[in-house]
Backbone as a ProteinNet text record, in pm:
[ID]
protein_1_A
[PRIMARY]
LNMKLKEIFNLIDEKSFHKAKQELILLKKGENSYDDINFTIAQVNTQIGEFNEAKKNFQEHLKINPKDYIALFYLGNLYMKTYDIDKVEKLYLKVLELKKNYIPAIINLAYFYNGVGNLNKAKQYYLRAIEIDPNNINYHYSLSRLDINYIDEKKIKFLLNFLDEGEKNKKDFYLINFILSKYYEKINNYSKEIDFLNK
[TERTIARY]
-3094.8	-2957.9	-2907.4	-2897.6	-2799.1	-2849.5	-2969.5	-3068.9	-3046.3	-3050.1	-3000.1	-2824.3	-2747.4	-2625.5	-2603.3	-2636.9	-2605.6	-2689.4	-2785.2	-2831	-2755.2	-2685.9	-2632.7	-2465.2	-2377.6	-2241.7	-2306.7	-2401.7	-2460.8	-2451.5	-2507.6	-2515.7	-2336.5	-2263.8	-2151.1	-2072.9	-2106.3	-2030.7	-2097.9	-2168.3	-2237.8	-2206.4	-2117.2	-2087.6	-2181.4	-2309.6	-2378.7	-2394.5	-2306	-2249.8	-2340.8	-2426.8	-2449.9	-2647.1	-2648.4	-2794.7	-2743.5	-2589.9	-2537.2	-2558	-2501	-2481.1	-2595.5	-2714	-2865.2	-2875	-2873.5	-2920.8	-2819.3	-2690.5	-2620.8	-2650.5	-2683.2	-2740.2	-2873.2	-2974.1	-3080.2	-3079.9	-2956.1	-2925	-2873.6	-2757.8	-2713.8	-2803.2	-2882	-3030.3	-3102	-3094.3	-3204.3	-3168.2	-3239.9	-3195.4	-3107.9	-3108	-3011.5	-2836.3	-2818	-2694.2	-2558.1	-2456.6	-2349.4	-2239.8	-2110.3	-2012.2	-1944.1	-1917.5	-1829.2	-1899.1	-2030.4	-2094.7	-2022.2	-1939.3	-1895.7	-1769	-1690	-1587.6	-1655.2	-1755.4	-1832.9	-1911	-1920.2	-1994.2	-1839.8	-1753.4	-1606.3	-1575.5	-1575.8	-1542.5	-1621.6	-1715.7	-1847.4	-1804.3	-1823	-1782.4	-1617	-1513.4	-1428.3	-1436	-1534	-1539.4	-1598	-1708.2	-1771.8	-1699.7	-1575.5	-1502.6	-1553.7	-1642.8	-1696	-1568.3	-1439.6	-1320.1	-1348	-1381.2	-1405.8	-1514.3	-1606	-1721.7	-1642	-1591.3	-1498.8	-1415.5	-1324.9	-1258.9	-1308	-1465	-1519	-1585.2	-1625.7	-1656.9	-1535.6	-1456.4	-1320.2	-1258.4	-1284.3	-1249.2	-1346.4	-1483.6	-1619.7	-1544.1	-1546.9	-1478.5	-1392.5	-1289.4	-1173.2	-1147.7	-1264.6	-1313.6	-1335.1	-1435.4	-1440.8	-1372	-1299.4	-1144	-1038.4	-981.3	-839.2	-733.9	-730.5	-661.2	-662.3	-761.5	-783.9	-679.3	-573.1	-461.6	-515	-612.1	-666.1	-720.8	-803.7	-897.3	-811.7	-671.2	-541	-493.6	-497	-415.9	-496.7	-647.7	-737	-747.9	-726.4	-763.5	-623.1	-517.8	-415.8	-404.4	-452.1	-433.7	-549.4	-668.9	-729.3	-674.7	-571.2	-491.1	-407.6	-332.9	-246	-331.3	-444.9	-525.4	-554.3	-560.3	-591	-514.9	-398.1	-271	-241.5	-322	-338.7	-164.8	-53.3	47	59.6	65	95.4	35.8	-75.9	-150.3	-80.4	-33.2	12.8	91.6	229.7	302	273.1	248.2	181.8	50.9	-20.1	-82	-40.9	40.6	134.3	183.7	244.1	365.8	297.6	175.7	57.4	47.9	20	-21.1	91.9	236.1	348	362.3	317.2	309.4	254.7	91.2	20.4	74.9	103.6	134.7	276.5	394.5	496.3	531	530.5	564.1	439.7	364.2	254	295.1	323.8	395	312.6	174.5	121.4	189.9	144.6	164.9	358.3	409	600.3	599.8	537.7	568.5	472.1	390.6	326.4	413.4	451	562.8	668.3	693.3	843.8	802.1	677.9	606	588.5	558.2	567.2	680.5	774.3	878.7	969.2	961.8	991.5	939.4	812.5	719.4	786.6	788.8	823.6	1000	1041.5	1218.5	1285.8	1195.6	1332.1	1358.6	1457	1476.8	1573.2	1662.1	1691.7	1592	1467.2	1378.7	1291.8	1284.4	1222.9	1316.9	1423.9	1519.3	1505.6	1526.1	1470.4	1382.5	1246.1	1138.4	1133.9	1219.5	1179.3	1319.6	1387.9	1491.9	1396.8	1309.6	1236.6	1183.3	1078.5	985.4	1044.3	1171.4	1255.7	1328.3	1361.4	1412.4	1294	1166.8	1026	981.1	969.9	935.7	1059.4	1175	1250	1275.1	1142.6	1130.9	1025.5	986.9	899.1	1006.1	976.9	1068.2	1031.8	893.1	879.2	967	969.7	1057.9	1200.6	1260.6	1396.8	1394.7	1280.8	1280	1273.4	1192.3	1153.8	1294.2	1343.4	1457.5	1576	1597.1	1718.3	1688.5	1556.7	1513.4	1589.2	1547.7	1590.3	1761.9	1814	1946.5	2036.3	2054.4	2120.2	2240.3	2325.3	2394	2380.7	2206.1	2203.2	2182.9	2234.1	2223.8	2386.2	2409.3	2547.2	2544.8	2670.7	2691.8	2582.8	2586.4	2481.1	2358.6	2322.6	2192.6	2149.8	2263.4	2263	2244.6	2316.9	2321.2	2175.2	2096.5	1963.1	1852.8	1878.5	1764.9	1813.2	1947.8	1955.4	1897.6	1929	1877.4	1749.5	1657.6	1498	1488.4	1541.4	1499	1507.6	1576.4	1635.6	1543.7	1460.7	1387.4	1286.4	1245.6	1108.3	1061.4	958	871.5	847.3	854.6	788.7	723.1	584.8	495.2	564.2	491.6	602.4	612.2	526.4	611.1	743.9	735.9	879.4	980.1	994.4	1043.8	1128.5	1015.3	1073	1137	1075.7	1167.7	1287.7	1310.8	1463.1	1513	1487.3	1567.6	1633.9	1559	1521.1	1675.8	1672.2	1744.1	1897	1912.2	2039.1	2072.4	1970.6	2049.5	2123	2029.4	2080.8	2223.8	2225.4	2373.7	2492.7	2482	2586	2632.2	2474.8	2504.7	2625.2	2592.8	2657.4	2746.9	2812.7	2983.9	3026.3	2990.6	3015.2	3033.5	2993.2	2988.5	2847	2883.4	2774	2676	2750.5	2719.9	2620.1	2662.2	2548.2	2441	2418	2341.7	2233.9	2308.6	2219.3	2139.8	2199.2	2153.2	2042.3	2038	1899.8	1762.2	1873.6	1745.4	1647.2	1734.1	1680.6	1584.8	1588.2	1510.5	1366.1
-577.3	-642.5	-504.5	-486.1	-326.3	-194.8	-185.1	-91.6	-39.3	-217.9	-225.6	-197.1	-280.5	-214.6	-78.5	-2.9	130.1	202.4	164.7	260.7	196.4	67.7	15.2	89.4	75.3	200.9	334.9	408.4	548.4	508.8	434.2	458.8	448.8	378.5	360.7	502.5	556.2	687.2	761.3	804.8	871.1	830.8	746.9	684.9	644.2	584.9	544.3	388.9	360.7	235.6	111.9	181.3	48.9	40.3	120.4	111	9.9	48.4	-45.3	-160.5	-216.4	-365.3	-381.1	-352	-398.5	-451	-369.1	-371.3	-492.6	-501.9	-615	-744	-746.6	-877.3	-929.3	-837.7	-869.3	-940.8	-869.6	-924.8	-1039.8	-1053.9	-1171.7	-1298.6	-1272.7	-1388.4	-1404.4	-1320.5	-1334.8	-1376.3	-1405.4	-1463.9	-1417.9	-1293.8	-1199.5	-1170.2	-1242.6	-1202.3	-1198.7	-1175.6	-1149.4	-1199.7	-1220	-1330.1	-1249.5	-1097.7	-1030.3	-990.8	-1028	-990.5	-960.2	-1089.1	-1108.2	-992.6	-978.2	-865.3	-752.2	-707	-575.5	-568.4	-667.1	-674.3	-620.2	-706.3	-704.1	-558.1	-500.6	-348.7	-270.4	-280.6	-221.1	-227.9	-356.8	-394.1	-359.3	-320.3	-301.4	-121.7	-62.7	99	89.6	12.8	35.1	-6.6	-90.3	-140.1	-275.8	-342.9	-497.6	-560	-582.6	-632.4	-803.8	-884.2	-981.3	-1029.5	-982.2	-998.6	-962.9	-890.9	-865.2	-966.9	-982.4	-1106.3	-1211.4	-1291.2	-1377.3	-1381.7	-1235.7	-1197.3	-1225.5	-1157.3	-1194.9	-1352.8	-1440	-1562.3	-1627.5	-1590.9	-1643	-1610.3	-1507.9	-1435.7	-1533.1	-1547.3	-1609.2	-1773	-1830.3	-1973.1	-1978.9	-1848.9	-1905.5	-1828.4	-1716.3	-1669.7	-1657.2	-1763.5	-1791.7	-1667.1	-1672.4	-1609.5	-1431.1	-1392.7	-1244.5	-1181.1	-1142.4	-1087.8	-932	-858.2	-742.5	-798.2	-904.4	-921.5	-1034.2	-1058.2	-1106.9	-998.3	-874.3	-814.9	-740.2	-706.7	-632.4	-749.7	-872.5	-952.9	-936.2	-929	-923.6	-784.9	-661.4	-558.9	-569.2	-627.6	-689.1	-746.2	-823.8	-918.5	-816.5	-759.7	-622.4	-513.3	-509.1	-398.1	-459.4	-610.1	-725.3	-741.5	-699.4	-793.9	-970.6	-1028.5	-1131.3	-1160	-1104.5	-1114.1	-1226.3	-1387.7	-1470.7	-1483.7	-1448.8	-1464.2	-1334	-1247.5	-1109.8	-1163.7	-1238.9	-1254.2	-1328.5	-1404.9	-1540.1	-1444.2	-1409.2	-1335.1	-1232	-1148.3	-1071.4	-1166.6	-1228.5	-1330.1	-1398.8	-1425.8	-1503.5	-1387.5	-1271.4	-1167.5	-1126.3	-1140.1	-1113.2	-1234.6	-1380	-1480.1	-1502.4	-1406.9	-1387.8	-1271.6	-1142.2	-1031.5	-970.6	-1015.1	-1008.6	-855.9	-751.4	-638.4	-542.8	-606.1	-511.9	-431.5	-295	-227	-224.2	-205.4	-225.2	-318.8	-467.5	-576.5	-552.6	-487.5	-506.8	-380	-285.4	-176.7	-232.8	-290.4	-345.4	-462.6	-532.9	-675.9	-539.9	-468.6	-353.2	-321.1	-247.5	-207.4	-319.5	-444.8	-553.9	-572.2	-642.3	-667.2	-587.3	-427.4	-348.8	-354.3	-391.1	-419.8	-501.6	-609.8	-772.8	-739.4	-650.8	-650	-728.5	-741.6	-824.1	-708.6	-650.6	-506	-526.2	-671.2	-674	-690.8	-801.5	-855.3	-690.4	-594	-458.4	-406.3	-414.8	-325.6	-361.7	-500.3	-577.2	-562	-507.4	-473.8	-374.6	-292.5	-131.8	-120.1	-192.1	-182.2	-232.8	-321.3	-371.2	-296.4	-196.9	-142.6	-1.3	49.9	145.6	77.6	23.7	-82.3	-40.4	-72.4	-62.2	109.3	170	318.3	369.5	438.7	506.1	668	700.3	830.4	838.4	772.8	751	773.1	900	987.5	906.8	863.7	814.2	650.7	591.1	437.6	521.1	583	631.2	660.1	763.6	805.3	721.5	613.3	515	400.3	384.4	287.4	350.4	507.1	575.5	580.8	555.5	592.8	424	346	198	209.7	246.2	226.2	371.3	463.8	571.7	529.3	420.9	408.4	354.4	338.4	289	438.6	556.6	687.9	717.9	688.5	710.7	830.6	885.1	966.2	970.7	821.4	863.1	907.7	854.5	870.2	1034.1	1068.8	1237.9	1307.5	1262.9	1332.7	1344.4	1195.3	1181.2	1271	1299.5	1363.5	1520.6	1558.5	1689.5	1704.4	1665.5	1658.2	1683.2	1591.7	1562.4	1706.8	1771	1896.8	1984.7	1980.6	2098.5	2102	1951.4	1960.3	2034.2	2123.7	2214	2217.7	2266.1	2264.4	2133.3	2116.2	1945	1968.1	1873.7	1888.6	1906.4	1954	1986.9	1858.3	1752	1644.2	1574	1586	1548.3	1612.9	1760.6	1863.8	1824.9	1809.4	1812.6	1676.9	1556.1	1418.5	1407.3	1472.8	1477.5	1565.5	1689.8	1756.9	1660.2	1619.3	1510.4	1406.6	1342.9	1271.5	1333	1430.5	1508.9	1531.5	1575.1	1631.5	1484.2	1394.4	1242	1216.8	1233.5	1206.1	1247.8	1379	1481.2	1481.7	1477.6	1437.9	1306.4	1176.4	1066.6	1071.9	1183.1	1189.9	1303.4	1368.4	1444.2	1606.5	1626.5	1782	1860	1885.9	1935.8	2072.3	2101.8	2267.8	2248.9	2128.9	2116.3	2029.1	1955.4	1892.8	2029.8	2109.9	2223.9	2299.1	2318	2387.9	2293.4	2171.2	2086.5	2125	2096.2	2097.2	2235.2	2324	2469.7	2487.3	2396.3	2449.6	2436.7
-1321.7	-1249.5	-1280.3	-1384.4	-1424.3	-1324.4	-1308.5	-1251	-1129.7	-1062.9	-918.9	-869.9	-949.8	-923.8	-960.7	-1040.8	-1053	-939.9	-884.1	-728.1	-621.3	-601.2	-519.5	-528.2	-658.6	-670.6	-643.4	-651.8	-591.3	-446.3	-400.1	-252.6	-201.2	-274.8	-203.3	-245.5	-392.6	-409	-304.4	-248.8	-175.3	-8.9	11.5	111.8	238	167	242.2	279	307.9	314.4	364.5	470.7	540.2	463.6	379.7	300.2	177.8	156.2	24.8	79.2	191.4	245.2	259.5	328.2	288.9	131.2	89.5	-46.4	-101.2	-87.1	-136.1	-106.8	50.9	58	48	35	-25.6	-193.2	-243.7	-403.2	-403.5	-305.4	-262.4	-259.2	-196.2	-144.7	-266.6	-347.3	-462.1	-553.5	-678.7	-831	-908.6	-862.2	-952.4	-900.3	-816.5	-790.8	-915	-879.1	-944.5	-928	-991.7	-962.6	-863.2	-872.4	-784.3	-636	-627	-504.6	-325.5	-344.6	-211.4	-193.5	-322	-342.4	-260.5	-352.2	-325	-155.3	-130.6	15	109.8	84.9	168.3	173.7	56.9	48.5	137.7	114.1	205.8	324.2	440.4	525.7	564.1	485.3	546.8	540.3	491.8	487.5	610.5	664.1	787.6	926.6	897.8	1005.2	1040.6	981.8	1038.7	925.8	979.7	960.8	917	1026.4	1043.7	951.7	912	817.9	679.4	656.7	544.3	505.5	583.5	561.1	532.6	584.5	528	398.2	380.9	237.1	139	179	33.6	72	157.8	158.4	58.1	47.7	-23.5	-160.4	-194.3	-319.6	-366.4	-326.4	-350.3	-366.7	-300.5	-353.7	-484.4	-526.1	-669.7	-802.2	-683.7	-760	-734.1	-702.5	-611	-687.5	-800.6	-844.1	-883.5	-789.8	-806.7	-697.5	-774.1	-669.9	-581.7	-639.7	-582.8	-443.4	-462.9	-343.3	-232.9	-306.4	-186.2	-139.6	-190.2	-125.3	-42.9	-74.2	25.6	136.1	137	255.9	348.6	273.6	320.7	413.5	371.7	444.3	568	567.1	655.6	795.7	739.6	842.9	914	818.5	891.5	1001	963.2	1036.6	1167.7	1163.3	1260.3	1345.7	1300.4	1357.7	1355.1	1247.8	1216.8	1139.9	1179.5	1106.1	1062.1	1091.1	1065.4	926	871.3	750.7	647.4	749.5	626.6	532.5	550.1	483.8	346	391.4	314.7	204.2	231	168	30.8	104.5	5	-83.5	-40	-125.4	-222.2	-204.8	-300	-388.4	-371.9	-445.8	-556	-520.4	-588.6	-695.5	-613.7	-754.8	-862.9	-831.5	-958.7	-1028.5	-967.8	-1046.6	-956.2	-1013.8	-975.5	-945.5	-1040.6	-977.1	-917.9	-837.6	-774.4	-663.9	-697.3	-600.9	-444.4	-442.9	-322.7	-246.9	-256.2	-211.6	-170.2	-306.8	-232.9	-96.2	-136.3	-9.3	117.7	104.4	242	292.4	194.3	232.3	343.6	272.9	330.4	468.4	490.9	585	730	656.6	731.1	808.7	690.6	754	875.6	834.4	938.4	1040.8	1037.6	1162.1	1280.8	1208.8	1295.3	1301.5	1237.7	1302.3	1184	1050.2	972.5	869.5	923.5	845.4	704.3	683.8	594.8	480.5	506.2	417.2	390.3	474.3	429.8	364.6	373.5	262.3	155.4	155.2	14.7	-76.2	11.5	-96.1	-119.7	-23	-95.8	-197.3	-216.8	-313.3	-437.6	-410.6	-554.5	-587.2	-485.5	-542.5	-609.6	-555.3	-620.4	-793.7	-748.3	-909.7	-996.1	-981.8	-1047.3	-1089.1	-963.8	-949.4	-883.3	-988.9	-903.1	-843.3	-948.1	-946.3	-824.7	-731.5	-598.5	-516.1	-443.3	-326.3	-169.2	-191.2	-22.3	-52.5	-136.4	-117.8	-92.8	-166.3	-113.2	51.7	70.9	210.6	280	283.6	371.1	401.6	287.7	296.8	355.4	315.2	381.2	552.4	593.2	757	802.4	699.3	767.8	764.8	673.1	657.5	531.6	639.7	537.6	495.7	473.8	388.7	248.8	263.5	137.9	52.7	109.6	22.8	-6.4	-145.9	-165.3	-273	-310.5	-408.9	-534.1	-575.9	-671.8	-664.7	-555.4	-489.3	-458.1	-397.3	-381.5	-524	-591	-731	-786.1	-834.1	-822.5	-793.7	-633.4	-538.6	-565.9	-585.1	-627.9	-765.8	-875.3	-1000.4	-957.2	-887.6	-883	-825.2	-762.2	-674.1	-779.5	-892	-988.7	-1112	-1127.4	-1254.7	-1244.9	-1132.6	-1121.3	-1009.7	-975.6	-849.7	-844.5	-730.1	-657.6	-550.8	-566.2	-452.9	-289.3	-192	-55.7	1.9	-53.4	68.6	21.6	-121.5	-205	-147	-140.2	-107	23.3	130.6	245.3	296.4	191.1	208.6	141.9	44.1	-8.7	83.5	148.7	224	329.4	359.5	505.4	482	389.7	307.3	333.7	257.5	230.7	338.5	457.9	559.1	655	655.6	723.7	658.3	514.2	441.6	487.2	494.6	507.8	687.7	761.1	886.3	871.5	830.6	794.1	780	702.4	632.3	719.6	782.5	924.1	841.3	783.9	710.1	738.5	879.4	937.1	880.3	796.3	744.9	666.5	610	444.1	579.3	647.4	718.6	767.5	790.7	850.1	764	670.5	495.8	460.5	460	408.1	531.8	666.5	741.1	766.2	728.1	723.3	618.3	495.6	382.9	382.5
[MASK]
+++++++++++++++++++++++++++++++++++++++++++++++++++++++++++++++++++++++++++++++++++++++++++++++++++++++++++++++++++++++++++++++++++++++++++++++++++++++++++++++++++++++++++++++++++++++++++++++++++++++

């Protein structure tokens, strides 16, 4: 079994997903299957765009492992991809029942609530993500896009210090300058707004 699994995971690493799927299905039908095989088949089906099959695989996996928060999260992602929005919220909330500070689910809930127009809940989940990981500039940026009033003098000081701490990646640099430009626009300091827009 171990040699067969090594062969299958090598196929996955090589992105030979269709071949890996064939081998996994054969393995599942045989006597030497393993506990997480439905999880692996679901991941392969996701990679090749067979989302409905992937959902069924994750559901089979969850019948045996109902507290697998990673499988619940991936299933939620699939429902998000296929616009089954009635199920998305329930699944991500279930993930957070099992793993309270699992940031991918927190952020996806923020995206979800933003997408369905529940901006207060979206803000709530962005704030929760920031509380866990305050140095993630993407979270500050996303929240400031929803509500520029989130940015106050304390946040401005944090962002300026973040820029001063050394060379940042280009994306963080761009996001911080965008936030700062919007803040100075809000308080009618147009010269500073232009300064940060031009950086």
